[in-house]
Backbone as CSV, one residue per row, in Angstrom:
resi,resn,N_x,N_y,N_z,CA_x,CA_y,CA_z,C_x,C_y,C_z
1,MET,-17.920,-11.417,-21.237,-18.431,-11.567,-19.828,-17.605,-10.477,-18.985
2,ARG,-18.252,-9.779,-18.023,-17.704,-8.597,-17.406,-17.932,-8.704,-15.906
3,GLY,-17.064,-8.055,-15.171,-17.375,-8.079,-13.700,-17.574,-6.644,-13.230
4,GLY,-17.535,-5.676,-14.077,-17.897,-4.396,-13.937,-16.760,-3.378,-14.175
5,GLY,-17.225,-2.258,-14.414,-16.121,-1.171,-14.659,-15.570,-1.234,-16.020
6,ILE,-14.288,-0.534,-16.202,-13.601,-0.518,-17.452,-12.584,-1.260,-17.520
7,SER,-12.399,-2.196,-18.636,-11.440,-3.228,-18.651,-9.914,-2.513,-18.754
8,LYS,-9.011,-3.008,-17.876,-7.645,-2.389,-18.049,-6.949,-3.136,-19.228
9,TYR,-7.557,-4.130,-19.938,-6.889,-4.863,-21.022,-7.675,-4.225,-22.447
10,ASN,-8.114,-3.143,-22.364,-8.867,-2.828,-23.516,-8.177,-2.542,-24.763
11,LEU,-6.636,-2.434,-24.717,-5.859,-2.204,-25.899,-5.940,-3.276,-26.876
12,CYS,-6.160,-4.529,-26.281,-6.043,-5.702,-27.208,-7.282,-6.306,-27.683
13,ALA,-8.492,-5.521,-27.104,-9.688,-6.172,-27.217,-10.163,-6.296,-28.829
14,LYS,-9.925,-5.250,-29.498,-10.159,-5.237,-30.859,-9.629,-6.459,-31.646
15,TYR,-8.363,-6.776,-31.484,-7.619,-7.980,-32.061,-8.380,-9.224,-31.609
16,GLN,-8.602,-9.496,-30.322,-9.159,-10.598,-29.809,-10.418,-10.862,-30.364
17,MET,-11.315,-9.777,-30.267,-12.727,-9.903,-30.756,-12.905,-10.391,-32.109
18,ALA,-11.992,-9.730,-32.936,-11.940,-10.058,-34.358,-11.698,-11.554,-34.686
19,LYS,-10.741,-12.048,-33.818,-10.335,-13.486,-33.931,-11.477,-14.303,-33.659
20,TRP,-12.272,-14.198,-32.701,-13.323,-14.907,-32.295,-14.569,-14.717,-32.933
21,LEU,-14.707,-13.526,-33.555,-15.917,-13.210,-34.530,-15.972,-13.968,-35.735
22,LYS,-14.925,-14.560,-36.051,-14.762,-15.259,-37.253,-15.514,-16.622,-37.032
23,ILE,-15.569,-17.063,-35.835,-15.960,-18.428,-35.713,-17.266,-18.645,-34.866
24,ILE,-17.541,-17.519,-34.068,-18.736,-17.583,-33.280,-19.888,-17.140,-33.966
25,LYS,-21.120,-17.685,-33.414,-22.337,-17.382,-33.873,-23.162,-16.270,-33.359
26,GLU,-22.833,-16.351,-31.991,-23.731,-15.173,-31.317,-22.860,-14.621,-29.996
27,VAL,-22.998,-13.441,-29.642,-22.204,-12.757,-28.825,-23.304,-12.432,-27.532
28,LYS,-22.785,-12.731,-26.237,-23.647,-12.268,-25.368,-22.826,-11.809,-24.099
29,MET,-23.242,-10.670,-23.465,-22.550,-10.345,-22.258,-23.228,-10.908,-21.046
30,ILE,-22.425,-11.422,-20.160,-22.979,-12.217,-18.934,-22.244,-11.807,-17.688
31,HIS,-22.782,-12.052,-16.528,-22.299,-11.869,-15.266,-21.573,-13.093,-14.904
32,ILE,-20.626,-12.959,-13.990,-19.898,-14.215,-13.375,-20.917,-15.121,-12.957
33,ASP,-21.872,-14.772,-12.034,-22.861,-15.495,-11.492,-23.665,-16.330,-12.489
34,ASP,-23.468,-15.974,-13.744,-24.429,-16.674,-14.881,-23.677,-17.713,-15.647
35,ILE,-22.399,-17.950,-15.241,-21.651,-18.708,-16.006,-22.168,-20.213,-15.931
36,LYS,-22.596,-20.537,-14.760,-23.247,-21.882,-14.747,-24.388,-22.199,-15.655
37,ASN,-24.978,-21.133,-16.354,-25.926,-21.501,-17.092,-25.561,-21.262,-18.596
38,VAL,-24.349,-21.225,-18.950,-23.675,-21.199,-20.252,-23.647,-22.518,-20.943
39,GLU,-23.986,-22.521,-22.113,-24.128,-23.845,-23.019,-22.531,-24.315,-22.943
40,LYS,-22.432,-25.593,-23.006,-20.999,-26.245,-22.974,-20.268,-25.940,-24.172
41,ASP,-20.739,-25.678,-25.243,-19.971,-25.478,-26.437,-19.743,-23.824,-26.676
42,SER,-19.974,-23.079,-25.705,-19.715,-21.666,-25.622,-18.175,-21.409,-25.169
43,ILE,-17.802,-20.193,-25.559,-16.348,-19.666,-25.178,-16.628,-18.366,-24.402
44,LEU,-15.984,-18.370,-23.237,-16.094,-17.077,-22.355,-14.930,-16.361,-22.800
45,LEU,-15.311,-14.896,-23.037,-14.093,-14.052,-23.523,-14.198,-13.183,-22.084
46,LEU,-13.013,-13.214,-21.349,-13.117,-12.392,-20.130,-12.606,-10.995,-20.374
47,ALA,-13.521,-10.071,-19.707,-13.245,-8.598,-19.575,-13.436,-8.177,-18.209
48,TYR,-12.595,-7.556,-17.714,-12.523,-7.243,-16.318,-11.531,-6.052,-16.019
49,ASN,-11.989,-5.478,-14.815,-11.175,-4.294,-14.294,-10.344,-4.855,-13.183
50,ALA,-10.277,-6.019,-12.747,-9.459,-6.233,-11.553,-9.331,-7.985,-11.696
51,ASP,-8.071,-8.392,-11.411,-7.746,-9.780,-11.633,-8.508,-10.646,-10.660
52,TYR,-8.869,-10.138,-9.528,-9.512,-11.200,-8.637,-10.913,-11.489,-9.157
53,LEU,-11.560,-10.717,-10.091,-12.691,-11.078,-10.720,-12.535,-12.181,-11.881
54,ALA,-11.333,-11.877,-12.509,-10.914,-12.787,-13.621,-10.698,-14.210,-12.957
55,ARG,-9.939,-14.259,-11.771,-9.776,-15.497,-10.995,-11.164,-16.183,-10.798
56,GLU,-12.163,-15.359,-10.279,-13.420,-15.836,-9.944,-14.133,-16.478,-11.184
57,ALA,-14.183,-15.811,-12.322,-14.688,-16.323,-13.509,-13.914,-17.482,-13.915
58,ALA,-12.625,-17.566,-13.946,-12.018,-18.742,-14.307,-12.260,-20.004,-13.377
59,LYS,-12.481,-19.791,-12.235,-12.973,-20.625,-11.212,-14.185,-21.436,-11.604
60,GLU,-15.211,-20.530,-11.993,-16.522,-20.955,-12.298,-16.345,-21.655,-13.713
61,ALA,-15.507,-21.251,-14.615,-15.364,-21.967,-15.939,-14.953,-23.427,-15.759
62,PHE,-13.962,-23.397,-14.886,-13.377,-24.738,-14.494,-14.490,-25.652,-13.986
63,ILE,-15.337,-25.238,-13.054,-16.248,-25.946,-12.428,-17.192,-26.407,-13.417
64,HIS,-17.727,-25.582,-14.336,-18.665,-25.987,-15.293,-18.220,-26.408,-16.612
65,HIS,-16.888,-26.546,-16.833,-16.197,-27.185,-18.075,-16.538,-26.302,-19.232
66,ILE,-16.297,-24.860,-18.967,-16.556,-24.007,-20.173,-15.173,-23.342,-20.404
67,LYS,-14.868,-23.409,-21.670,-13.501,-23.039,-22.214,-13.578,-21.244,-22.066
68,TYR,-12.461,-20.765,-21.912,-12.343,-19.308,-21.918,-11.108,-18.759,-22.431
69,ASP,-11.068,-17.564,-22.955,-10.101,-16.760,-23.489,-10.057,-15.283,-22.869
70,SER,-9.110,-14.622,-23.012,-9.103,-13.162,-22.337,-8.787,-12.258,-23.512
71,LEU,-8.910,-11.009,-23.158,-8.729,-9.868,-24.225,-7.271,-9.500,-24.490
72,CYS,-6.295,-10.199,-23.760,-4.925,-9.556,-24.112,-3.916,-10.729,-23.470
73,GLN,-2.773,-10.620,-23.920,-1.659,-11.419,-23.691,-0.642,-10.873,-22.634
74,GLY,-1.034,-10.561,-21.317,0.037,-10.367,-20.341,0.297,-8.934,-20.246
75,GLN,-0.153,-7.937,-21.067,0.220,-6.601,-20.837,-1.054,-5.793,-20.756
76,PRO,-1.140,-4.580,-20.134,-0.197,-4.340,-19.056,-0.216,-5.303,-17.825
77,VAL,0.827,-5.297,-17.085,0.867,-6.174,-15.942,-0.085,-5.717,-14.869
78,ALA,-0.491,-6.669,-14.183,-1.529,-6.455,-12.827,-0.742,-5.707,-11.942
79,ARG,-1.440,-4.667,-11.372,-0.948,-4.065,-10.111,-1.455,-4.849,-8.840
80,TYR,-0.869,-4.592,-7.700,-1.277,-5.374,-6.496,-2.596,-5.235,-6.285
81,TYR,-3.263,-3.905,-6.427,-4.681,-3.659,-6.227,-5.491,-4.367,-7.339
82,HIS,-4.962,-4.768,-8.285,-5.809,-5.593,-9.227,-6.048,-7.047,-8.748
83,LEU,-5.320,-7.310,-7.802,-5.179,-8.843,-7.227,-6.091,-9.205,-6.156
84,HIS,-6.335,-8.041,-5.429,-7.050,-8.257,-4.078,-8.251,-7.226,-3.860
85,LYS,-9.295,-7.728,-3.742,-10.629,-7.122,-3.726,-10.574,-5.972,-2.611
86,ASN,-10.031,-6.263,-1.327,-9.895,-5.341,-0.167,-8.930,-4.277,-0.468
87,VAL,-7.874,-4.353,-1.181,-6.954,-3.393,-1.829,-7.748,-2.438,-2.615
88,TRP,-8.258,-3.092,-3.519,-9.159,-2.322,-4.578,-10.081,-1.437,-3.975
89,ASP,-10.907,-1.970,-2.967,-12.021,-1.272,-2.429,-11.489,-0.225,-1.438
90,THR,-10.400,-0.506,-0.891,-9.842,0.517,0.011,-9.270,1.719,-0.685
91,LEU,-8.620,1.517,-1.851,-8.122,2.656,-2.666,-9.213,3.357,-3.221
92,THR,-10.157,2.662,-3.886,-11.445,3.276,-4.416,-12.062,4.187,-3.331
93,TYR,-12.301,3.694,-2.278,-12.905,4.456,-1.179,-12.109,5.734,-0.847
94,GLU,-10.785,5.590,-0.593,-9.923,6.795,-0.166,-9.811,7.814,-1.375
95,PHE,-9.771,7.281,-2.577,-9.573,8.340,-3.590,-10.884,9.045,-3.713
96,ASN,-12.113,8.446,-3.543,-13.502,9.228,-3.686,-13.770,9.915,-2.536
97,HIS,-13.230,9.671,-1.264,-13.652,10.352,-0.141,-12.648,11.098,0.635
98,SER,-11.518,11.103,0.233,-10.312,11.781,1.070,-10.211,13.257,0.475
99,PRO,-10.168,14.237,1.342,-10.175,15.714,0.976,-8.589,16.056,0.969
100,LEU,-7.801,15.127,1.409,-6.451,15.429,1.514,-5.698,15.438,0.153
101,PRO,-4.625,16.192,-0.203,-3.919,16.080,-1.417,-3.024,14.929,-1.535
102,HIS,-2.591,14.344,-0.354,-1.542,13.307,-0.535,-2.255,11.905,-0.749
103,PHE,-2.611,11.665,-1.905,-3.021,10.349,-2.159,-2.203,9.701,-3.190
104,TYR,-1.388,8.548,-2.878,-0.423,7.892,-3.778,-0.769,6.429,-3.754
105,SER,-1.389,6.037,-4.809,-1.959,4.729,-4.925,-0.855,3.677,-4.783
106,SER,0.403,3.877,-5.575,1.310,3.001,-5.545,1.908,2.750,-4.107
107,ASP,2.120,3.891,-3.223,2.598,3.750,-2.009,1.538,2.997,-1.155
108,PHE,0.302,3.256,-1.165,-0.717,2.811,-0.399,-0.904,1.269,-0.715
109,GLU,-0.868,0.781,-1.970,-0.981,-0.585,-2.091,0.176,-1.328,-1.605
110,ASN,1.464,-0.830,-1.709,2.609,-1.487,-0.999,2.438,-1.525,0.381
111,ILE,1.896,-0.498,1.056,1.807,-0.540,2.401,0.814,-1.659,2.708
112,MET,-0.356,-1.783,2.073,-1.344,-2.879,2.311,-0.694,-4.146,2.064
113,GLN,0.113,-4.317,1.042,0.713,-5.559,0.681,1.609,-5.970,2.012
114,ALA,2.349,-5.058,2.612,3.155,-5.298,3.759,2.251,-5.714,4.920
115,ILE,1.092,-4.943,5.198,0.125,-5.367,6.143,-0.132,-6.879,6.058
116,SER,-0.600,-7.266,4.788,-0.999,-8.583,4.583,0.105,-9.744,4.879
117,ILE,1.235,-9.263,4.437,2.442,-10.210,4.636,2.680,-10.373,6.086
118,THR,2.632,-9.435,6.763,2.860,-9.482,8.286,1.934,-9.684,9.277
119,GLN,0.633,-9.842,8.740,-0.476,-9.949,9.621,-0.381,-10.959,10.711
120,HIS,0.243,-11.955,10.387,0.359,-13.204,11.434,1.670,-12.993,12.307
121,LEU,2.349,-12.131,12.140,3.556,-12.064,12.950,3.096,-11.293,14.160
122,GLU,4.041,-11.429,15.303,3.751,-10.723,16.552,4.026,-9.360,16.353
123,GLY,3.494,-8.444,17.136,3.801,-7.007,17.180,2.629,-6.194,16.400
124,ASP,2.931,-4.780,16.776,2.159,-3.703,16.318,2.380,-3.126,15.037
125,ILE,1.753,-2.463,14.428,1.953,-1.598,13.118,2.211,-0.143,13.553
126,VAL,3.319,0.298,13.231,3.775,1.596,13.592,4.123,2.532,12.492
127,GLU,3.579,3.616,12.422,3.887,4.664,11.243,4.706,5.985,12.178
128,ILE,5.739,6.175,11.372,6.490,7.324,12.029,6.371,8.504,10.924
129,GLY,5.651,9.598,11.025,5.574,10.541,10.046,4.140,10.404,9.465
130,THR,3.185,10.798,10.056,1.731,10.669,9.746,1.177,12.006,9.235
131,PHE,1.704,13.059,9.258,1.293,14.301,8.769,-0.152,14.464,8.903
132,GLN,-0.973,14.370,7.883,-2.525,14.851,7.908,-3.324,13.382,8.212
133,GLY,-2.552,12.365,7.852,-3.246,11.084,8.144,-3.796,10.369,7.058
134,SER,-3.346,10.621,5.823,-3.856,10.180,4.619,-3.360,8.591,4.497
135,SER,-2.335,8.093,4.813,-1.773,6.827,4.757,-2.362,6.072,5.948
136,ALA,-2.354,6.791,7.077,-2.928,6.167,8.194,-4.398,5.742,8.018
137,ARG,-5.325,6.584,7.508,-6.602,6.028,7.116,-6.624,4.951,6.302
138,ALA,-5.791,5.087,5.244,-5.924,3.751,4.284,-5.510,2.659,4.840
139,MET,-4.576,2.643,5.835,-4.063,1.551,6.545,-5.193,0.931,7.321
140,LEU,-5.934,1.814,8.032,-7.044,1.393,9.110,-8.164,0.959,8.221
141,ASN,-8.425,1.479,7.070,-9.413,1.044,6.327,-9.385,-0.319,5.796
142,PHE,-8.035,-0.628,5.298,-7.613,-2.011,4.746,-7.716,-2.998,5.826
143,ILE,-7.186,-2.659,7.147,-7.279,-3.530,8.205,-8.679,-3.915,8.634
144,HIS,-9.352,-3.027,8.689,-11.008,-3.185,8.959,-11.646,-4.052,7.999
145,ARG,-11.405,-3.807,6.645,-11.976,-4.451,5.576,-11.506,-5.988,5.574
146,SER,-10.242,-6.122,6.027,-9.555,-7.533,6.045,-9.673,-8.270,7.401
147,ALA,-10.420,-7.581,8.367,-10.576,-8.097,9.706,-9.163,-8.577,10.187
148,ILE,-8.316,-7.836,10.208,-6.966,-8.083,10.664,-6.797,-7.487,12.208
149,ASN,-6.481,-8.222,13.028,-6.424,-7.847,14.360,-4.994,-7.364,14.832
150,LYS,-4.910,-6.036,14.510,-3.569,-5.317,14.794,-3.795,-4.029,15.375
151,LYS,-3.074,-3.705,16.416,-3.046,-2.283,16.908,-2.112,-1.266,16.095
152,CYS,-2.491,-0.060,15.873,-1.633,0.817,15.013,-1.214,1.954,15.740
153,TYR,0.014,2.450,15.836,0.411,3.631,16.326,0.877,4.599,15.239
154,PHE,0.329,5.845,15.408,0.675,6.887,14.329,1.553,7.876,14.915
155,CYS,2.887,8.104,14.675,3.641,9.066,15.408,4.102,10.254,14.656
156,ASP,3.904,11.385,15.261,4.354,12.584,14.307,4.423,13.824,15.403
157,THR,5.153,14.887,15.045,5.184,16.152,15.728,3.859,16.695,15.864
158,PHE,2.969,16.486,14.545,1.779,17.092,14.304,1.878,18.581,14.405
159,GLU,3.067,19.098,13.973,3.349,20.443,14.037,4.152,20.772,12.782
160,GLY,4.639,19.748,12.042,5.679,20.029,11.057,7.106,20.139,11.412
161,PHE,7.932,20.576,10.534,9.210,20.629,10.713,9.710,21.880,11.357
162,THR,9.084,22.000,12.666,9.352,23.430,13.347,10.287,23.245,14.441
163,TYR,10.740,21.929,14.704,11.687,21.515,15.792,12.890,22.106,15.620
164,GLU,13.898,22.140,16.724,15.254,22.638,16.633,16.075,21.924,15.669
165,GLU,15.932,20.500,15.594,16.912,19.789,14.742,16.621,20.052,13.170
166,ALA,15.329,20.291,12.965,14.821,20.626,11.525,15.508,21.987,11.218
167,GLN,15.372,22.940,12.053,15.992,24.282,11.866,17.415,24.200,11.582
168,ASP,18.176,23.341,12.134,19.583,23.106,12.148,20.191,22.236,11.134
169,SER,19.169,21.486,10.466,19.588,20.421,9.465,20.326,20.851,8.292
170,ILE,21.334,20.227,7.813,22.023,20.394,6.711,20.973,20.179,5.487
171,ASP,20.194,19.240,5.753,19.044,18.768,4.653,17.979,19.873,4.764
172,LEU,18.247,20.970,4.273,17.630,22.342,4.686,16.130,22.536,4.128
173,ARG,15.844,21.685,3.164,14.528,21.936,2.405,13.296,21.860,3.452
174,TRP,13.482,21.025,4.523,12.195,20.682,5.269,11.901,21.714,6.364
175,ALA,12.878,22.545,6.826,12.648,23.405,7.883,11.281,24.322,7.651
176,ASN,10.394,24.277,8.676,9.084,25.022,8.751,8.280,24.612,7.614
177,THR,8.251,23.313,7.086,7.183,22.727,6.180,6.454,21.695,6.844
178,HIS,5.306,21.343,6.267,4.390,20.365,6.723,3.735,20.859,8.089
179,THR,3.498,22.137,8.024,2.964,22.582,9.243,1.419,22.568,9.201
180,GLU,0.719,22.066,8.047,-0.804,22.159,7.881,-1.238,20.887,8.600
181,THR,-1.166,20.742,9.829,-1.640,19.635,10.581,-1.764,19.788,12.087
182,SER,-2.425,19.024,12.660,-2.519,19.064,14.254,-3.026,17.600,14.687
183,LEU,-2.757,17.395,16.019,-3.187,16.112,16.566,-4.738,16.033,16.465
184,GLN,-5.332,16.974,16.718,-6.798,17.013,16.832,-7.333,16.752,15.519
185,ARG,-6.737,17.427,14.583,-7.362,17.227,13.153,-7.075,15.892,12.497
186,VAL,-6.117,15.292,12.840,-5.827,13.709,12.415,-6.619,12.911,13.271
187,GLN,-6.804,13.191,14.542,-7.756,12.355,15.262,-9.152,12.366,14.709
188,GLU,-9.572,13.467,14.201,-10.960,13.614,13.700,-11.045,12.940,12.418
189,TYR,-9.880,13.021,11.675,-9.830,12.333,10.196,-10.033,10.858,10.446
190,LEU,-9.580,10.307,11.491,-9.434,8.882,11.560,-10.594,8.328,12.540
191,SER,-11.420,9.221,12.846,-12.473,8.918,13.983,-13.267,7.739,13.679
192,ALA,-13.252,7.339,12.378,-14.377,6.149,12.067,-13.683,4.799,12.582
193,TYR,-12.423,5.017,12.970,-11.706,3.719,13.532,-11.329,3.836,14.952
194,SER,-11.016,2.782,15.674,-10.786,2.760,17.182,-9.505,2.102,17.497
195,ASN,-8.966,1.354,16.610,-7.789,0.532,16.931,-6.473,1.068,16.702
196,PHE,-6.255,2.333,17.068,-5.119,3.093,16.935,-4.782,4.045,18.039
197,THR,-3.580,4.487,18.198,-3.071,5.447,18.977,-2.271,6.552,18.427
198,LEU,-2.623,7.934,18.557,-1.741,8.882,18.062,-0.728,9.452,19.092
199,HIS,0.554,9.229,18.547,1.530,9.588,19.604,2.346,10.820,19.142
200,LYS,2.314,11.872,19.943,2.883,13.122,19.626,4.449,13.084,19.987
201,ALA,5.355,13.350,19.122,6.871,13.104,19.513,7.664,13.709,18.332
202,ASN,8.951,14.082,18.718,10.034,14.277,17.827,10.852,13.007,17.828
203,ILE,10.738,12.405,16.780,11.455,11.077,16.586,12.920,11.143,16.844
204,ILE,13.494,12.322,16.634,14.889,12.449,16.831,15.228,12.341,18.318
205,THR,14.519,12.900,19.311,14.745,13.189,20.545,13.910,12.281,21.616
206,ASP,12.863,12.010,21.161,11.721,11.244,21.845,11.723,9.755,21.554
207,ASN,11.258,8.978,22.565,11.179,7.709,22.450,9.744,7.160,21.948
208,LEU,9.590,6.027,21.435,8.546,5.346,21.078,7.567,5.155,22.384
209,PRO,6.179,5.044,22.317,5.354,4.648,23.520,5.922,3.282,24.124
210,GLU,6.110,3.322,25.302,6.432,2.149,26.209,5.559,0.947,25.833
211,SER,4.379,1.040,25.495,3.467,0.057,25.120,4.000,-0.747,23.815
212,ILE,4.911,-0.080,23.109,5.272,-0.709,21.935,6.490,-1.640,22.246
213,SER,6.386,-2.856,22.322,7.325,-3.832,22.645,7.805,-4.554,21.372
214,LYS,6.825,-4.978,20.512,7.123,-5.700,19.295,6.551,-4.976,18.068
215,ILE,7.215,-4.896,16.933,6.686,-4.319,15.763,6.799,-5.310,14.621
216,CYS,5.659,-5.495,14.098,5.661,-6.412,12.720,5.793,-5.511,11.492
217,LEU,5.318,-4.323,11.382,5.500,-3.337,10.472,5.775,-1.863,10.930
218,ALA,6.720,-1.381,10.307,7.063,0.092,10.570,7.075,0.849,9.011
219,ASN,6.199,1.875,9.221,6.226,2.793,7.857,6.928,4.031,8.326
220,ILE,8.047,4.294,7.745,8.829,5.488,8.077,8.653,6.556,7.123
221,ASP,8.058,7.716,7.221,7.876,8.701,6.202,8.155,10.071,6.714
222,VAL,9.398,10.298,7.212,9.635,11.600,7.854,10.711,12.579,7.056
223,ASP,11.022,12.127,5.860,11.496,12.985,4.884,13.117,13.341,5.003
224,MET,13.246,14.072,6.182,14.550,14.595,6.348,15.562,13.662,7.038
225,TYR,16.913,13.882,6.585,17.964,12.912,6.888,18.016,12.634,8.473
226,GLU,18.057,13.467,9.095,18.156,13.056,10.668,16.986,12.434,11.166
227,ALA,15.923,12.668,10.801,14.652,12.124,11.221,14.671,10.637,10.816
228,VAL,14.771,10.522,9.538,14.893,9.027,8.954,15.760,8.191,9.583
229,LYS,17.053,8.694,9.723,17.928,7.933,10.414,17.705,7.425,11.949
230,ALA,17.279,8.561,12.457,16.745,8.332,13.917,15.642,7.341,14.032
231,ALA,14.435,7.440,13.236,13.338,6.438,13.102,13.859,5.161,12.874
232,LEU,14.717,4.965,11.810,15.062,3.553,11.692,15.799,2.940,12.935
233,TYR,16.597,3.748,13.803,17.098,3.091,14.922,16.135,2.924,15.924
234,LYS,15.010,3.828,16.089,14.136,3.655,17.059,13.228,2.313,16.947
235,VAL,13.139,2.081,15.758,12.292,0.628,15.450,13.071,-0.563,15.249
236,LYS,14.401,-0.351,14.961,15.306,-1.460,14.685,15.130,-2.711,15.542
237,ASP,15.303,-2.648,16.801,15.386,-3.713,17.685,13.836,-4.362,18.146
238,LYS,13.061,-3.412,17.624,11.588,-3.805,18.019,10.892,-4.585,16.840
239,VAL,11.583,-4.494,15.747,10.853,-5.186,14.600,11.137,-6.776,14.705
240,VAL,10.125,-7.625,14.533,10.287,-8.951,14.739,11.015,-9.655,13.467
241,LYS,11.423,-10.783,13.712,11.968,-11.661,12.400,10.993,-11.663,11.408
242,ASN,11.180,-11.275,10.158,10.333,-11.333,8.983,9.569,-10.175,8.991
243,GLY,9.486,-9.240,9.923,9.006,-7.943,9.983,9.469,-7.006,8.924
244,ILE,8.799,-5.935,8.574,9.154,-5.055,7.455,9.296,-3.697,8.045
245,ILE,10.314,-3.015,7.636,10.423,-1.495,7.827,10.246,-0.965,6.333
246,ILE,9.354,-0.194,6.239,9.188,0.494,4.915,9.850,1.903,4.877
247,ALA,10.909,2.212,4.203,11.485,3.373,4.119,10.838,4.207,2.855
248,GLU,9.770,4.961,3.141,8.917,5.572,2.296,9.671,6.496,1.161
249,ASP,10.603,7.096,1.861,11.032,8.248,0.969,12.429,7.674,0.135
250,TYR,12.733,6.583,0.106,14.124,6.252,-0.276,14.226,6.626,-1.802
251,GLY,13.403,6.221,-2.704,13.411,6.594,-4.037,12.867,7.883,-4.558
252,HIS,12.479,8.765,-3.568,11.797,10.072,-4.023,12.987,11.180,-4.275
253,THR,13.792,10.862,-5.032,14.837,11.632,-5.274,14.586,12.438,-6.542
254,PRO,15.304,13.642,-6.712,16.387,14.175,-5.812,16.029,14.993,-4.502
255,SER,14.532,15.263,-4.364,14.079,15.860,-3.274,14.604,15.174,-1.921
256,LEU,14.570,13.867,-1.844,14.707,13.224,-0.643,16.117,12.315,-0.663
257,THR,16.943,13.006,-1.366,18.389,12.257,-1.278,19.001,12.085,0.276
258,GLY,18.537,12.983,1.094,18.931,12.839,2.562,18.316,11.512,3.205
259,ALA,17.172,11.301,2.719,16.280,10.044,3.266,17.062,8.820,2.727
260,GLN,17.386,8.912,1.520,18.081,7.791,0.780,19.374,7.466,1.492
261,LYS,20.135,8.619,1.647,21.443,8.482,2.461,21.312,7.760,3.705
262,ALA,20.307,8.288,4.557,20.148,7.679,5.847,19.863,6.065,5.846
263,VAL,18.955,5.663,4.938,18.752,4.369,4.874,20.169,3.539,4.365
264,GLU,20.691,4.025,3.410,21.996,3.334,2.972,23.015,3.309,4.260
265,GLU,23.111,4.239,4.887,23.932,4.411,6.107,23.557,3.275,7.219
266,PHE,22.251,3.088,7.422,21.703,2.274,8.312,22.018,0.797,7.816
267,LEU,21.900,0.364,6.708,22.178,-0.776,6.033,23.637,-1.167,6.211
268,GLU,24.497,-0.213,6.014,25.961,-0.334,6.031,26.200,-0.612,7.655
269,GLU,25.500,0.209,8.472,25.949,-0.023,10.038,25.278,-1.172,10.594
270,ASN,24.316,-1.917,9.854,23.739,-3.105,10.227,23.757,-4.118,9.353
271,PRO,24.915,-4.470,8.957,24.872,-5.722,7.963,24.394,-7.014,8.260
272,SER,23.574,-7.674,7.509,23.007,-8.907,7.764,21.756,-8.955,8.684
273,CYS,21.383,-7.797,9.022,20.084,-7.432,9.797,18.879,-7.280,9.021
274,PHE,18.987,-6.772,7.847,17.859,-6.547,7.014,18.097,-6.948,5.567
275,MET,17.210,-7.452,4.956,17.223,-7.598,3.380,16.461,-6.363,2.648
276,PRO,17.164,-5.691,1.872,16.485,-4.636,1.304,15.851,-4.922,0.001
277,LEU,14.589,-4.489,-0.173,13.775,-4.813,-1.414,13.265,-3.406,-1.778
278,TYR,13.708,-3.059,-3.166,13.481,-1.817,-3.669,12.165,-1.946,-4.426
279,MET,10.999,-1.073,-4.244,9.822,-1.116,-4.853,9.948,0.003,-6.062
280,GLY,10.258,-0.360,-6.990,10.599,0.583,-8.165,9.477,1.569,-8.529
281,LEU,8.119,1.089,-8.514,7.158,1.856,-8.969,6.779,2.931,-8.076
282,SER,7.049,2.670,-6.790,6.682,3.713,-5.688,7.788,4.496,-5.195
283,GLY,8.976,3.925,-5.162,10.304,4.367,-4.628,10.241,4.216,-3.214
284,GLN,9.677,3.154,-2.644,9.652,2.763,-1.194,10.837,1.681,-1.230
285,MET,11.365,1.500,-0.195,12.507,0.498,0.173,11.704,-0.263,1.318
286,PHE,11.455,-1.688,1.015,11.322,-2.605,2.078,12.610,-3.113,2.771
287,LEU,12.707,-3.083,4.066,13.741,-3.694,4.791,13.179,-4.787,5.569
288,ILE,13.376,-6.019,5.307,12.750,-7.003,5.690,13.877,-7.744,6.797
289,LYS,13.296,-7.879,8.049,14.123,-8.356,9.232,14.583,-9.587,9.064
290,LEU,15.870,-9.983,9.248,16.293,-11.357,9.039,16.431,-12.057,10.519
């Protein structure tokens, strides 16, 4: 039985099929919608490319009292996008339709997980360090698909690291980089959506918009030590209890050691304020407000 696409569990398929072929008389490939018509002495062998499809099939099997097995025993483990259709559909769309080079599925799926976790909290979603808008559009896409009622603010210089503090930074690799952007370019890239505001600012010297009073989720992706440290403090008191700050660059070392240093200093300076949770696959650090 299949739900479509290529199974992520194909490594074990040969073994499992050989086991069942010894005792079964006939093999048919059916769709989830047809489980209700399967004879009661049949066995469903689940093959799928996303776990939400497997859950749907198992649900139908329980309803109609049909025994089932699967093609593998727990490996490889499921990613978050295998678990939720809206995450899967968002990543698939952005992968196929984004002209931008910055597509990181592990980063995006964690951001979408954070949006899901915090959707019922008070406050807005804020991104500091939007660059060309790749993560911003993925966020808006997912929010739209999930019918989540949240306002988003995307903050950036929209000129790259051309400002004075970047020129003077000891974290020198960033000066005059990330200039391939503009506010108009990002506005056009996000034009399919309306529930957002672009805010042009140097996060080191400028404040967040006054309209942001509470934040449920803040994604900080500004690379440079001074910018990361400043961004953390700009959102610190606005993040609500159980809200999340995503330190995007924490584990992207050695290039972003300065960003990691900024996060560690922030945690040391604010003990008992946030619970850090490292996302090993992506290098992001979740800081959960206590």
